[in-house]
C-alpha positions as CSV (number, residue, x, y, z in Angstrom):
1,X,-47.2,-23.3,57.6
2,X,-47.6,-21.5,60.7
3,X,-49.7,-22.3,63.6
4,X,-50.6,-20.9,66.9
5,X,-52.6,-20.9,69.5
6,X,-55.3,-17.5,70.1
7,X,-56.1,-17.0,73.7
8,X,-59.1,-17.3,75.6
9,X,-61.4,-14.2,75.7
10,X,-62.4,-12.6,79.5
11,X,-66.1,-12.1,78.2
12,X,-68.5,-13.8,77.1
13,X,-68.0,-13.8,73.2
14,X,-70.2,-11.7,69.9
15,X,-70.5,-13.4,67.0
16,X,-67.9,-13.0,64.0
17,X,-64.7,-11.1,64.2
18,X,-64.5,-8.1,65.9
19,X,-61.2,-5.5,65.9
20,X,-60.3,-4.6,69.5
21,X,-57.2,-2.8,70.3
22,X,-54.0,-5.9,69.8
23,X,-55.9,-7.6,67.7
24,X,-59.6,-9.2,66.9
25,X,-61.9,-11.1,69.4
26,X,-63.5,-14.1,67.2
27,X,-66.3,-16.2,67.7
28,X,-68.0,-18.9,65.5
29,X,-70.6,-21.6,66.3
30,X,-69.5,-25.0,65.3
31,X,-71.7,-27.2,67.5
32,X,-70.1,-30.4,66.4
33,X,-66.7,-29.7,65.4
34,X,-63.6,-31.0,67.7
35,X,-61.3,-28.0,66.1
36,X,-61.8,-24.7,64.8
37,X,-59.1,-22.7,63.2
38,X,-58.9,-19.3,62.1
39,X,-57.2,-18.6,59.4
40,X,-55.8,-15.6,58.2
41,X,-53.5,-14.1,55.3
42,X,-50.3,-12.2,54.6
43,X,-50.4,-10.1,51.8
44,X,-48.0,-13.2,49.8
45,X,-50.8,-15.5,50.5
46,X,-48.9,-17.1,53.4
47,X,-51.6,-18.7,55.7
48,X,-51.3,-18.3,59.8
49,X,-53.9,-21.0,61.6
50,X,-54.7,-20.0,65.2
51,X,-56.7,-22.4,66.9
52,X,-60.0,-21.5,69.2
53,X,-59.3,-22.3,72.9
54,X,-62.7,-21.9,74.1
55,X,-65.9,-24.0,73.6
56,X,-68.7,-22.9,75.0
57,X,-72.2,-24.1,74.3
58,X,-71.2,-24.6,70.5
59,X,-69.6,-21.3,69.7
60,X,-65.7,-21.4,69.8
61,X,-63.7,-18.3,70.4
62,X,-60.7,-16.8,71.3
63,X,-58.7,-13.3,70.9
64,X,-56.3,-13.4,67.6
65,X,-53.2,-10.9,68.0
66,X,-52.1,-9.1,65.2
67,X,-54.8,-8.8,63.0
68,X,-57.3,-6.1,61.8
69,X,-58.9,-4.2,59.3
70,X,-57.4,-5.2,56.3
71,X,-56.7,-9.2,57.1
72,X,-58.1,-11.2,55.1
73,X,-59.2,-14.8,57.0
74,X,-61.4,-18.0,56.9
75,X,-62.3,-20.8,59.2
76,X,-60.7,-24.6,59.3
77,X,-62.8,-27.1,61.1
78,X,-62.3,-30.5,62.2
79,X,-65.2,-33.0,62.9
80,X,-67.2,-35.7,62.4
81,X,-67.0,-36.7,58.9
82,X,-71.1,-38.5,58.4
83,X,-72.5,-36.9,55.7
84,X,-76.1,-39.1,56.2
85,X,-76.4,-36.7,59.7
86,X,-75.5,-33.6,58.2
87,X,-71.7,-33.0,59.2
88,X,-69.4,-32.2,56.5
89,X,-66.3,-31.1,58.3
90,X,-63.2,-31.0,56.3
91,X,-60.2,-28.8,57.4
92,X,-58.9,-29.1,53.8
93,X,-61.7,-26.6,52.9
94,X,-61.4,-22.4,54.1
95,X,-64.8,-21.6,55.6
96,X,-66.4,-18.2,55.2
97,X,-66.9,-16.1,58.4
98,X,-71.1,-16.3,58.5
99,X,-71.1,-12.7,60.3
100,X,-68.0,-11.4,57.8
101,X,-68.9,-7.8,57.1
102,X,-67.0,-8.2,53.7
103,X,-66.2,-11.3,51.4
104,X,-63.4,-10.9,48.8
105,X,-62.9,-13.4,46.4
106,X,-64.9,-15.0,43.7
107,X,-66.1,-19.0,43.6
108,X,-64.4,-20.7,41.2
109,X,-65.6,-24.2,40.4
110,X,-62.4,-26.6,39.9
111,X,-63.7,-28.9,36.9
112,X,-61.1,-31.0,37.7
113,X,-62.9,-31.9,41.2
114,X,-66.5,-32.0,38.8
115,X,-68.8,-35.3,40.4
116,X,-66.4,-35.6,43.3
117,X,-64.7,-34.2,46.3
118,X,-62.0,-35.6,48.7
119,X,-63.2,-35.7,52.2
120,X,-60.7,-35.8,55.6
121,X,-60.1,-40.0,54.9
122,X,-59.0,-39.5,51.5
123,X,-62.1,-41.2,49.4
124,X,-64.2,-39.7,46.8
125,X,-67.9,-38.7,47.8
126,X,-69.2,-39.5,44.2
127,X,-72.1,-36.9,42.9
128,X,-70.7,-33.8,44.7
129,X,-69.3,-31.1,42.8
130,X,-66.4,-28.9,44.6
131,X,-65.2,-25.2,44.7
132,X,-61.9,-25.1,43.9
133,X,-59.6,-24.4,47.2
134,X,-56.4,-22.7,45.5
135,X,-55.4,-19.5,47.0
136,X,-56.0,-17.1,44.6
137,X,-59.3,-18.4,44.1
138,X,-60.8,-18.8,47.7
139,X,-63.6,-16.4,49.1
140,X,-62.0,-15.0,52.0
141,X,-63.8,-13.0,54.8
142,X,-62.2,-9.6,55.5
143,X,-62.3,-7.4,58.1
144,X,-62.9,-3.9,58.0
145,X,-63.4,-0.3,59.6
146,X,-67.2,-0.1,59.2
147,X,-66.8,3.3,60.6
148,X,-68.9,6.1,58.7
149,X,-70.2,9.9,58.9
150,X,-73.8,10.0,58.9
151,X,-74.0,13.2,60.2
152,X,-77.6,14.5,60.2
153,X,-78.9,11.6,58.4
154,X,-82.4,10.5,59.0
155,X,-85.3,8.1,57.3
156,X,-87.4,10.1,55.5
157,X,-90.8,10.5,57.4
158,X,-92.8,8.8,55.1
159,X,-95.9,6.6,56.0
160,X,-95.8,3.2,54.6
161,X,-100.0,4.1,53.5
162,X,-98.5,7.4,51.7
163,X,-95.3,5.4,49.5
164,X,-94.7,4.3,46.1
165,X,-92.6,1.4,46.3
166,X,-90.1,0.8,43.5
167,X,-88.6,-2.3,43.3
168,X,-85.2,-2.2,41.0
169,X,-81.8,-3.6,40.4
170,X,-78.5,-1.7,41.5
171,X,-77.3,-2.7,38.4
172,X,-79.4,-2.8,35.6
173,X,-81.5,0.6,36.1
174,X,-78.4,2.8,36.1
175,X,-76.0,0.6,33.6
176,X,-76.9,2.7,30.5
177,X,-78.2,5.6,32.6
178,X,-77.2,9.0,30.7
179,X,-75.6,11.4,33.2
180,X,-74.5,8.9,35.3
181,X,-70.3,8.9,35.1
182,X,-69.3,5.7,33.3
183,X,-67.3,4.8,36.2
184,X,-70.3,5.2,38.4
185,X,-73.0,3.3,36.2
186,X,-74.2,-0.1,37.5
187,X,-72.8,0.8,41.1
188,X,-74.8,2.1,44.8
189,X,-73.0,5.2,44.0
190,X,-74.7,6.0,40.7
191,X,-77.7,4.3,42.1
192,X,-77.8,7.6,44.7
193,X,-76.5,9.7,41.4
194,X,-78.6,13.3,40.7
195,X,-79.5,12.0,37.3
196,X,-81.1,8.6,38.9
197,X,-82.8,10.9,41.9
198,X,-83.9,13.2,39.1
199,X,-85.8,10.6,37.6
200,X,-87.2,9.2,40.3
201,X,-88.3,12.5,41.8
202,X,-89.9,12.8,38.2
203,X,-91.9,9.7,39.3
204,X,-92.7,10.8,43.2
205,X,-90.9,7.2,44.3
206,X,-90.8,7.6,47.9
207,X,-89.1,4.3,48.7
208,X,-86.3,2.3,46.6
209,X,-86.8,-1.3,47.2
210,X,-83.4,-3.0,45.8
211,X,-83.0,-6.4,44.6
212,X,-80.5,-8.4,46.7
213,X,-77.5,-6.8,47.6
214,X,-75.8,-9.0,49.8
215,X,-72.7,-11.1,48.7
216,X,-73.8,-13.4,46.8
217,X,-72.0,-15.8,44.0
218,X,-73.3,-17.9,40.9
219,X,-74.7,-21.3,40.8
220,X,-72.3,-24.1,39.0
221,X,-74.6,-24.8,36.3
222,X,-74.7,-21.0,35.0
223,X,-70.9,-20.9,35.4
224,X,-71.2,-23.9,32.8
225,X,-73.4,-21.6,30.3
226,X,-71.4,-18.7,30.8
227,X,-74.5,-16.9,32.6
228,X,-74.4,-14.9,36.2
229,X,-76.5,-14.9,38.9
230,X,-77.5,-11.4,38.0
231,X,-80.7,-11.1,40.3
232,X,-78.7,-12.2,43.3
233,X,-80.7,-15.1,45.5
234,X,-77.2,-17.0,46.3
235,X,-76.1,-15.7,49.5
236,X,-72.8,-16.2,50.7
237,X,-72.7,-13.6,52.9
238,X,-75.4,-12.0,55.5
239,X,-73.7,-9.0,56.6
240,X,-71.6,-8.1,53.6
241,X,-72.9,-5.8,50.6
242,X,-72.1,-7.1,47.2
243,X,-68.5,-6.0,46.1
244,X,-69.0,-6.2,42.4
245,X,-71.6,-3.3,42.8
246,X,-69.0,-1.3,44.5
247,X,-67.4,1.5,42.2
248,X,-64.2,0.8,44.8
249,X,-63.3,-2.7,45.1
250,X,-61.4,-2.3,48.4
251,X,-63.8,-4.0,51.0
252,X,-64.3,-1.3,53.9
253,X,-64.4,1.6,51.2
254,X,-67.8,-1.0,49.6
255,X,-69.1,-0.5,52.4
256,X,-68.9,3.1,52.9
257,X,-70.4,3.2,49.0
258,X,-73.5,1.9,50.3
259,X,-73.8,3.9,53.6
260,X,-73.2,6.8,51.2
261,X,-76.3,5.7,48.8
262,X,-78.4,5.4,51.8
263,X,-77.3,8.7,53.0
264,X,-77.9,10.4,49.6
265,X,-81.5,9.1,48.8
266,X,-82.6,9.6,52.8
267,X,-81.0,13.8,51.5
268,X,-83.5,13.3,48.7
269,X,-86.5,12.1,50.9
270,X,-86.4,8.3,49.6
271,X,-86.4,5.5,51.9
272,X,-83.9,2.2,51.3
273,X,-85.8,-1.2,51.0
274,X,-83.3,-4.8,50.8
275,X,-84.5,-7.3,49.4
276,X,-83.7,-10.0,51.6
277,X,-83.3,-13.7,51.0
278,X,-82.5,-15.5,54.7
279,X,-84.6,-18.5,53.5
280,X,-81.6,-20.4,51.7
281,X,-78.0,-19.7,50.9
282,X,-75.1,-20.3,48.0
283,X,-74.8,-24.0,49.5
284,X,-77.6,-25.3,47.4
285,X,-77.1,-29.0,48.7
286,X,-75.6,-31.5,50.6
287,X,-74.1,-32.5,47.1
288,X,-72.6,-28.7,46.3
289,X,-70.4,-26.8,47.0
290,X,-69.2,-26.2,50.6
291,X,-68.6,-22.6,51.7
292,X,-69.9,-21.9,55.0
293,X,-72.5,-22.8,56.7
294,X,-72.4,-26.9,55.3
295,X,-68.7,-26.7,56.9
296,X,-69.6,-25.1,60.2
297,X,-72.5,-27.2,61.4
298,X,-74.2,-28.5,58.3
299,X,-77.1,-29.9,60.8
300,X,-77.8,-26.7,62.8
301,X,-78.0,-24.7,60.0
302,X,-79.7,-26.4,57.5
303,X,-83.1,-28.3,57.4
304,X,-82.4,-32.0,56.4
305,X,-84.3,-35.0,56.5
306,X,-83.3,-38.1,58.7
307,X,-80.9,-39.1,56.0
308,X,-79.3,-35.7,56.0
309,X,-80.4,-34.9,52.8
310,X,-82.1,-31.5,52.0
311,X,-85.6,-30.8,52.8
312,X,-86.5,-27.9,50.5
313,X,-89.0,-25.7,50.4
314,X,-87.7,-23.3,47.7
315,X,-86.9,-24.7,44.9
316,X,-82.9,-23.5,45.1
317,X,-81.6,-26.1,47.7
318,X,-79.8,-24.7,51.3
319,X,-83.1,-24.2,53.1
320,X,-81.9,-22.6,56.4
321,X,-83.5,-24.0,59.8
322,X,-84.6,-20.8,61.1
323,X,-86.1,-23.2,64.3
324,X,-82.9,-23.0,65.2
325,X,-82.3,-20.8,67.7
326,X,-78.3,-20.0,66.5
327,X,-79.7,-19.8,62.7
328,X,-82.6,-17.2,64.0
329,X,-80.3,-14.9,65.9
330,X,-78.1,-14.7,62.7
331,X,-81.0,-13.5,60.7
332,X,-82.1,-11.0,63.4
333,X,-78.3,-9.7,63.8
334,X,-78.1,-8.9,60.0
335,X,-81.4,-7.1,60.3
336,X,-80.2,-5.5,63.0
337,X,-76.9,-4.4,61.4
338,X,-78.9,-2.9,58.1
339,X,-80.7,-1.4,60.1
340,X,-78.8,0.0,62.9
341,X,-75.3,0.4,61.2
342,X,-76.3,0.9,57.3
343,X,-79.6,3.3,58.1
344,X,-81.9,0.9,55.9
345,X,-85.7,1.4,55.9
346,X,-86.8,-1.5,56.1
347,X,-86.7,-5.4,53.9
348,X,-89.2,-7.3,51.7
349,X,-88.3,-11.3,52.9
350,X,-87.8,-13.3,50.0
351,X,-90.4,-16.7,50.2
352,X,-90.8,-15.7,53.8
353,X,-92.7,-18.5,54.1
354,X,-89.7,-20.8,54.4
355,X,-88.9,-18.6,57.4
356,X,-92.4,-19.3,59.3
357,X,-92.3,-23.5,58.8
358,X,-92.0,-25.0,62.7
359,X,-90.0,-28.1,63.1
360,X,-92.4,-30.1,61.3
361,X,-92.4,-27.8,58.4
362,X,-95.7,-26.1,58.8
363,X,-96.3,-22.8,59.0
364,X,-96.9,-20.8,61.9
365,X,-97.8,-17.0,62.1
366,X,-96.6,-16.9,65.6
367,X,-93.6,-18.7,64.6
368,X,-90.5,-16.8,67.3
369,X,-88.9,-15.7,64.3
370,X,-91.8,-13.4,63.6
371,X,-92.3,-13.1,67.5
372,X,-89.0,-11.2,67.5
373,X,-89.4,-9.3,64.3
374,X,-92.5,-7.5,65.7
375,X,-91.3,-7.3,69.0
376,X,-87.6,-5.8,68.6
377,X,-87.4,-2.3,69.3
378,X,-85.4,-1.8,66.1
379,X,-86.6,-3.7,63.5
380,X,-90.7,-3.1,64.8
381,X,-90.0,0.3,63.7
382,X,-88.8,-0.4,59.9
383,X,-91.1,-1.6,57.0
384,X,-91.2,-5.2,56.9
385,X,-92.7,-7.1,53.4
386,X,-93.6,-10.5,53.0
387,X,-93.5,-12.7,49.9
388,X,-95.8,-15.0,50.9
389,X,-95.1,-18.1,49.5
390,X,-92.8,-20.8,49.1
391,X,-92.5,-23.9,47.2
392,X,-93.4,-26.4,49.5
393,X,-96.5,-28.4,50.8
394,X,-99.5,-25.5,51.5
395,X,-96.5,-22.6,50.5
396,X,-99.3,-20.0,49.4
397,X,-100.4,-18.1,52.5
398,X,-100.8,-14.5,51.2
399,X,-103.0,-12.4,53.8
400,X,-102.2,-15.1,56.5
401,X,-98.9,-13.1,57.6
402,X,-99.2,-10.8,61.2
403,X,-98.7,-7.3,61.7
404,X,-96.8,-5.3,61.1
405,X,-95.5,-7.1,58.4
406,X,-97.3,-6.0,54.7
407,X,-97.4,-8.8,51.7
408,X,-96.9,-8.8,48.3
409,X,-101.3,-9.2,46.5
410,X,-100.6,-11.7,44.2
411,X,-104.1,-12.2,44.5
412,X,-104.1,-8.3,42.9
413,X,-101.3,-9.4,40.3
414,X,-103.7,-11.9,38.6
415,X,-107.2,-9.9,39.2
416,X,-105.5,-6.8,37.4
417,X,-103.8,-9.0,34.4
418,X,-107.0,-11.6,34.1
419,X,-109.2,-8.2,33.3
420,X,-107.5,-6.2,31.3
421,X,-105.8,-8.9,28.9
422,X,-106.9,-12.6,30.0
423,X,-110.6,-11.3,29.4
424,X,-110.3,-8.7,27.3
425,X,-108.5,-10.9,25.3
426,X,-111.2,-13.3,24.9
427,X,-113.7,-10.8,24.4
428,X,-112.0,-9.4,21.5
429,X,-111.6,-13.0,20.0
430,X,-115.8,-12.9,20.1
431,X,-115.4,-15.4,23.4
432,X,-117.0,-14.8,26.8
433,X,-114.9,-13.3,29.4
434,X,-114.3,-15.8,32.6
435,X,-114.3,-13.5,35.2
436,X,-116.7,-10.9,36.9
437,X,-115.7,-7.8,38.4
438,X,-116.0,-9.2,41.7
439,X,-112.7,-10.3,41.9
440,X,-110.8,-7.0,40.5
441,X,-113.4,-4.7,43.2
442,X,-112.4,-6.5,46.3
443,X,-108.5,-5.8,45.1
444,X,-109.6,-2.1,44.1
445,X,-110.7,-1.6,47.7
446,X,-107.7,-2.8,49.5
447,X,-108.6,-6.5,49.9
448,X,-110.4,-6.4,53.3
449,X,-111.0,-10.3,52.5
450,X,-107.2,-11.2,52.6
451,X,-106.2,-8.5,55.2
452,X,-109.1,-7.6,57.7
453,X,-108.1,-7.6,61.3
454,X,-108.0,-5.5,64.4
455,X,-105.1,-4.0,63.7
456,X,-104.4,-4.7,59.7
457,X,-105.7,-2.4,57.5
458,X,-104.7,-1.5,53.1
459,X,-101.6,-0.5,54.1
460,X,-100.8,-4.5,54.3
461,X,-101.5,-5.1,50.3
462,X,-98.3,-4.2,48.8
463,X,-100.1,-4.2,44.7
464,X,-98.2,-5.6,41.9
465,X,-98.8,-6.3,38.5
466,X,-95.1,-7.2,37.7
467,X,-92.2,-7.4,39.7
468,X,-88.6,-8.3,38.9
469,X,-90.0,-12.1,38.7
470,X,-92.2,-12.7,35.6
471,X,-92.6,-10.7,32.2
472,X,-92.4,-7.1,32.4
473,X,-95.5,-5.0,31.9
474,X,-94.8,-4.3,28.3
475,X,-93.9,-8.2,27.9
476,X,-97.4,-8.5,29.1
477,X,-99.1,-7.1,26.4
478,X,-96.9,-8.1,23.4
479,X,-96.8,-11.8,24.3
480,X,-98.7,-15.5,24.9
481,X,-95.9,-17.4,25.8
482,X,-92.4,-17.2,27.7
483,X,-89.4,-16.8,25.7
484,X,-86.2,-18.2,27.7
485,X,-84.3,-20.0,25.1
486,X,-81.2,-17.6,26.5
487,X,-81.3,-18.8,29.6
488,X,-80.0,-22.3,28.8
489,X,-82.5,-24.6,30.1
490,X,-84.5,-25.6,27.1
491,X,-87.9,-23.2,28.1
492,X,-88.4,-25.4,31.3
493,X,-88.1,-22.3,33.7
494,X,-89.8,-19.8,34.2
495,X,-93.9,-19.7,35.4
496,X,-96.2,-20.6,32.6
497,X,-99.3,-19.0,34.3
498,X,-98.9,-15.6,32.7
499,X,-101.6,-14.3,32.6
500,X,-100.4,-11.9,29.3
501,X,-101.9,-11.4,25.8
502,X,-100.1,-10.2,22.9
503,X,-103.2,-8.4,21.3
504,X,-102.9,-10.2,18.7
505,X,-99.1,-10.9,17.2
506,X,-96.2,-12.4,19.2
507,X,-93.9,-10.1,19.6
508,X,-92.7,-7.0,18.1
509,X,-95.1,-5.8,15.6
510,X,-94.6,-2.6,13.4
511,X,-98.5,-3.0,13.3
512,X,-99.9,0.8,14.9
513,X,-103.5,-0.6,16.0
514,X,-101.9,-3.7,17.7
515,X,-98.7,-1.1,19.2
516,X,-102.0,1.5,20.5
517,X,-104.0,-1.1,21.8
518,X,-100.4,-2.7,23.7
519,X,-99.6,0.9,25.2
520,X,-103.7,1.5,26.3
521,X,-103.2,-1.5,27.9
522,X,-99.9,-1.1,30.2
523,X,-101.6,2.3,30.7
524,X,-105.1,0.8,32.5
525,X,-102.6,-1.7,34.3
526,X,-100.5,1.1,35.5
527,X,-103.2,2.8,36.4
528,X,-104.8,-0.1,38.5
529,X,-102.0,-0.5,40.1
530,X,-102.0,3.3,41.4
531,X,-105.1,3.9,41.8
532,X,-106.3,0.8,44.0
533,X,-106.3,1.1,48.0
534,X,-103.3,0.0,49.2
535,X,-99.9,0.2,48.6
536,X,-98.7,0.4,45.1
537,X,-95.3,-1.5,44.2
538,X,-93.7,0.2,40.6
539,X,-91.3,-2.3,38.9
540,X,-88.7,0.2,37.5
541,X,-88.3,0.3,33.8
542,X,-92.3,-0.6,33.5
543,X,-92.8,3.2,33.4
544,X,-90.5,2.9,30.4
545,X,-92.2,0.9,28.3
546,X,-89.1,-1.8,28.9
547,X,-88.6,-4.8,27.9
548,X,-87.0,-8.1,28.6
549,X,-87.7,-9.4,24.7
550,X,-90.0,-12.3,26.4
551,X,-88.1,-14.0,28.8
552,X,-89.8,-14.6,32.0
553,X,-87.1,-15.6,34.4
554,X,-84.2,-12.9,33.2
555,X,-81.9,-13.8,37.0
556,X,-79.0,-15.3,35.1
557,X,-79.3,-12.3,32.3
558,X,-76.9,-9.8,33.1
559,X,-77.3,-8.3,29.4
560,X,-79.6,-6.1,27.5
561,X,-82.4,-8.5,28.1
562,X,-82.3,-7.0,31.6
563,X,-80.9,-3.6,31.6
564,X,-82.9,-0.6,31.4
565,X,-82.2,1.0,28.3
566,X,-82.7,4.8,28.5
567,X,-82.7,5.4,24.8
568,X,-86.3,6.2,24.6
569,X,-89.3,7.0,21.8
570,X,-92.1,9.5,22.2
571,X,-94.0,6.9,23.6
572,X,-92.4,5.9,26.2
573,X,-91.4,9.4,27.5
574,X,-95.3,10.1,26.9
575,X,-95.5,6.7,29.2
576,X,-93.0,8.1,32.0
577,X,-94.9,11.2,32.1
578,X,-98.6,9.0,32.5
579,X,-96.8,7.2,35.2
580,X,-95.8,10.5,37.1
581,X,-99.5,12.0,37.0
582,X,-101.1,9.0,38.4
583,X,-98.6,9.3,41.2
584,X,-99.0,12.6,41.1
585,X,-103.1,12.2,41.6
586,X,-102.7,9.5,44.3
587,X,-100.2,12.0,46.4
588,X,-103.0,15.1,46.1
589,X,-106.2,13.0,46.2
590,X,-106.1,11.7,50.0
591,X,-109.3,9.4,48.9
592,X,-107.1,7.0,47.1
593,X,-104.8,6.5,50.0
594,X,-107.2,4.8,52.9
595,X,-106.1,3.9,56.4
596,X,-108.8,1.7,57.0
597,X,-111.1,-0.4,54.8
598,X,-114.4,0.9,53.0
599,X,-117.7,-0.3,55.1
600,X,-120.3,0.4,52.6
601,X,-122.0,2.6,54.9
602,X,-123.5,6.1,55.0
603,X,-120.3,8.2,56.4
604,X,-122.2,11.8,55.5
605,X,-125.7,13.3,56.4
606,X,-126.5,13.5,52.6
607,X,-126.8,9.5,52.8
608,X,-123.4,9.4,50.9
609,X,-121.3,6.5,51.6
610,X,-117.8,6.0,52.1
611,X,-117.3,3.6,48.4
612,X,-120.3,2.7,46.2
613,X,-120.1,0.7,43.2
614,X,-122.1,1.6,39.8
615,X,-122.6,-0.3,36.4
616,X,-122.5,1.0,32.8
617,X,-126.2,2.7,33.6
618,X,-124.8,4.7,36.5
619,X,-126.9,1.9,38.7
620,X,-125.7,0.7,42.0
621,X,-124.4,-3.0,41.3
622,X,-127.0,-5.5,42.1
623,X,-125.9,-9.1,41.6
624,X,-124.1,-8.5,38.5
625,X,-121.0,-9.4,40.3
626,X,-119.9,-12.8,38.8
627,X,-121.3,-12.7,35.5
628,X,-118.3,-12.6,32.8
629,X,-120.7,-10.0,30.3
630,X,-120.3,-7.5,32.9
631,X,-117.5,-5.1,31.5
632,X,-117.8,-2.0,32.8
633,X,-117.4,-0.9,36.8
634,X,-117.6,2.5,38.6
635,X,-115.8,3.0,41.7
636,X,-117.1,6.5,43.6
637,X,-114.9,6.9,46.4
638,X,-116.3,9.7,48.8
639,X,-114.0,11.9,51.0
640,X,-116.8,14.8,52.0
641,X,-116.8,13.5,55.7
642,X,-112.9,13.9,56.0
643,X,-112.6,16.9,54.4
644,X,-111.3,15.6,51.2
645,X,-112.5,15.3,47.4
646,X,-114.3,12.6,46.4
647,X,-113.6,10.7,43.1
648,X,-114.9,8.7,40.4
649,X,-112.8,6.0,38.8
650,X,-114.4,4.3,35.6
651,X,-113.1,0.9,34.8
652,X,-114.1,-0.2,30.9
653,X,-112.8,-3.6,30.0
654,X,-115.0,-3.7,26.9
655,X,-113.7,-4.6,23.8
656,X,-115.6,-2.1,21.7
657,X,-116.6,1.7,22.8
658,X,-119.1,2.1,24.5
659,X,-121.5,4.7,26.2
660,X,-122.0,4.8,29.8
661,X,-123.9,7.4,32.2
662,X,-122.1,7.9,35.4
663,X,-123.3,7.8,38.8
664,X,-125.7,10.3,41.0
665,X,-124.5,9.7,44.0
666,X,-126.1,11.9,46.7
667,X,-124.2,15.8,47.3
668,X,-122.8,15.5,43.8
669,X,-123.7,17.9,40.8
670,X,-121.1,16.9,38.3
671,X,-117.5,15.9,37.7
672,X,-114.6,17.0,36.1
673,X,-112.4,14.7,33.9
674,X,-108.8,14.4,35.1
675,X,-107.5,11.6,32.7
676,X,-108.5,9.3,30.6
677,X,-106.3,6.1,29.5
678,X,-107.4,6.5,25.8
679,X,-105.1,10.1,26.0
680,X,-101.3,9.0,25.3
681,X,-99.8,12.2,27.0
682,X,-101.8,13.4,30.1
683,X,-100.6,16.7,29.1
684,X,-102.0,16.9,26.1
685,X,-105.5,16.5,27.0
686,X,-105.8,16.3,31.0
687,X,-104.0,19.7,31.3
688,X,-104.9,21.6,28.6
689,X,-101.1,22.4,27.7
690,X,-100.1,22.5,31.7
691,X,-96.7,21.2,32.4
692,X,-97.2,17.7,34.5
693,X,-95.0,17.9,37.7
694,X,-95.3,15.5,40.7
695,X,-96.0,17.9,42.9
696,X,-99.2,19.3,41.8
697,X,-101.2,17.8,39.1
698,X,-103.0,21.0,37.6
699,X,-106.6,19.8,36.0
700,X,-108.5,22.0,33.6
701,X,-110.9,19.8,32.0
702,X,-114.4,19.9,31.1
703,X,-117.6,20.0,34.2
704,X,-119.9,17.3,33.3
705,X,-123.1,17.9,35.0
706,X,-124.9,14.8,36.3
707,X,-128.0,14.9,34.9
708,X,-128.9,11.9,33.1
709,X,-126.8,12.6,30.7
710,X,-124.8,9.9,28.7
711,X,-120.6,10.2,28.5
712,X,-118.7,7.8,25.6
713,X,-115.6,6.4,26.7
714,X,-113.5,4.1,24.1
715,X,-112.6,0.6,24.3
716,X,-110.6,-0.8,27.0
717,X,-110.2,2.3,29.2
718,X,-109.7,3.8,32.7
719,X,-111.1,7.1,33.8
720,X,-110.4,8.9,36.7
721,X,-113.1,12.4,37.5
722,X,-113.3,14.3,40.4
723,X,-116.8,14.5,41.9
724,X,-118.1,18.2,42.7
725,X,-120.7,19.3,45.1
726,X,-124.6,19.9,44.0
727,X,-123.9,23.6,45.4
């Protein structure tokens, strides 16, 4: 095949491949290589190899003539074959460009080389599985024209503290959505279709958080099982949008479609966050396929021990070593690309603790990468959210990331599930609850114990009950045990710590009483996250009563187990209305969106405090916080000192109907009931026939004077009252 030598660059190289007049400037990091070839392909598959002439500080670079947008390419690297040192240079293997703006082709694992791989000496290395390198199947990087007409595009002006985040998947949300044309379903274009946006507007969503859209591939064991990596946490390119999510499979058009999605969502007032996976790659381990980084410079890119073996803190293998400056720069360059050129509004970092471990593997909140994120002029202005754990030693770090990084609050998740499911199930069975109300109250008030500090506030807490990983909200109320048989791992995968309750029957049932209790529990969980101080995150489909059929690890289920079913029954329509109503309450009443932590101190001349906690008798809580027999909590949020209306949130987690006394804080003459989770539809009782809209939930409910009169409440319910002045 033709071989030539590229021309030296007259200037310092930029990482990646960049079209310039007459060709492209190329630069790739391979610090232990002895020779690097840039390989490009003609339409008929003919390969031309160009040796990169310049080596400087581990970077190989040169100008390659005659290539440009549309060119398919990769790298071949010569160098030492020393697996015990992390060196796996094999010029027979075509490698992807870590900075490629597009990746085309599917990783096809060759069964003929299963359990071995041929390295340059011609010897076999037992125990390693390779991917086939025949021309039709090798993934290739693609040079594309990245230009796009953004017009007057701008990020929606929504503060994080006012946000309602909706976590979803490009493919599964719209694949069955009526109103989206069939050829656009499950695509970037489908995500920005008016039918999709109409649903998000109906809910009052401000921010869309998309599961990974970076180019990714399937693990070998999933291919063997006939499954795919549906979620996409198996990256092959940190700068390239996943091609199969585009309605047009031409790489340049796919990028334009992604950008068009962002532009249309922005025009609709919806911000876009990307779930990003910089903790590991699709090169799962030193015994798996070489696709890019391992073949270029595995010792630099990955965490390895003194024997060249992976140091895995992700549970997925292939843990990137972001203590290496080139790796850290790649992560930062990728983030800047998606913000600067693709206009996304922020990121949720998968297993972010792995990105904050120092050279010794110890978590460091002042890690250079975190410091760079906080000080970068572009990245410091977008939303940054950590998944604050990994599976390595001392990996759980909730509350320990620095500002301005917010965090998924797993303590909130667990407290909500314990109160409304685990302990309520015990109470229903005649047992005593194991938790009091102290933990729940702390989470409802913004988790100051986790996120206190001079500059952090409640917006650092991303409050969620469910996420993509784990049971759906409906399945939390329908299953005591996971049912992951379809994953082909004998039920070994997925967490055992579900904190769920099936309400007496495992799985589907026709029992009307059980179904009624389950649906009330869903409403209680939904209300808890939407009424709490902090930033709520909904999981796409929970508002529809979506089921994952008891599978709590649906990462490999690109089918009806994961796809959102839009053929809704009446109760599901009611749940959508309920969710929209609760989001509307949150928007209408600023007392639910505090920017600072509560003090519990007087804030008005009448002696009222910014927050107060009462028991079932309407008396201030005192010494009862950890008593498992206490199943009722009343949270009074004062807004008068800020010019806002005050609210009372009543949480009754008892297994039986009860009679409560509403509290009488200073200056309160009575209450209007806004919502009760015993109601299946807010429009029936709370609105008295008025339609619920995301903009202004009208309230027409009876006035309850504060005169010591008792009020009945149903078992296992949440109520929201508006407090009226005594005058």
